[in-house]
N, C-alpha and C positions, 0 to 999 in steps of 0.2 A: 125556848119554841123551836128551834131548828131540828132537834131530836123528835118531837110530837111531829112536826111537818113531813119530816123523814120517813117516820112509819107509815104515811101515807103515798110516798113517791113523790112528795114535792119540797122544792128548795126556796126560800126566799133570798132574792138577789136585788139589787141596787136599791137598798134601804136608804133612805135620806140619811147624810151623816149627822149623828147625834141624837138619833132616833132608835128605837128597838120596837120589835114586833112582840106582842104579849098575848097570851089568853086573858080575857077580862072577865069578871064577874057583874051583870048589871046591876045587881043589888048593891054594889058597893063603888062602883065606878063612878067618879065625881060627886060621891056622897050618896049615891042610889038614886033610881027613879029616873034616871036619864034617858037609859038605851033599853028598850025592850027587844030582846034576842028573839030572833024567829022560832027557835027551839030550844027549851032549857033558859040557862040564866046567862052562859058564857058566850062570847065572842071573840073575834080577833080585834085586836087594836094597835094603833100604832102611837105610842107615845115617846114624849121628849122633847117635844117642840111644838110651838105655838104658830099657825100660818100652814102654808102648802108642804105637804109631805108626801111620799110615794114609796112604792115599792114594786117588785115584779115578782111573781110567784112562777116557777119552772115547773112543770109535770114530766115526771119520767118516761111518760108513754104518751101517745098522741091520744086525744079524745075528739068524737065528732061535736060534741059541742059543750060549754060549759055556761051556766045561766048564775045571776046574782040576784040576792034580795036585799033591797035596803032596809036597814033596822028603823024601827021608830025611834026616832030622838027627841027629847025635849030640853029645853033650859033647866038646868039645876041649880042647886045652891051654890056649888063650886066650878060651875062653867057650863059650856054647849059641846055635846058631842055633835059632831058633822061627818058627813062622807062614810058612815059606817056601811058596810055591805057584806053579804056572805056568799058563798059560791056553791053549788050545786052541779055535779057532774054526770 
C-alpha cells in the first residue's frame, strides 16, 4: 500500500500497531455486500484489529482543501464495516 500511496505523494504514518492499510474490494470484503465504494469497487481499509484504529495521511505538498466521502456500510455475514471514508483533493 505504501508504494501505491507514494505514487500520489501520500505517506501513511501513525498506523495503529498490529494493523495495516489495504486496498479492499467491496465485492469480497467481509463476505461482500457490506461496503459500497463511492466509485468503483475498491476502497482504503484498515485491517488487523477490532475496536478503535487510526492512521495519519501525510501529503507531499500543501492543498487548499481536502474533503471526505463516507462509504455506505451495512452489516454483512461476517461483520460490520464502520468508519470508512474517502478523500477528494
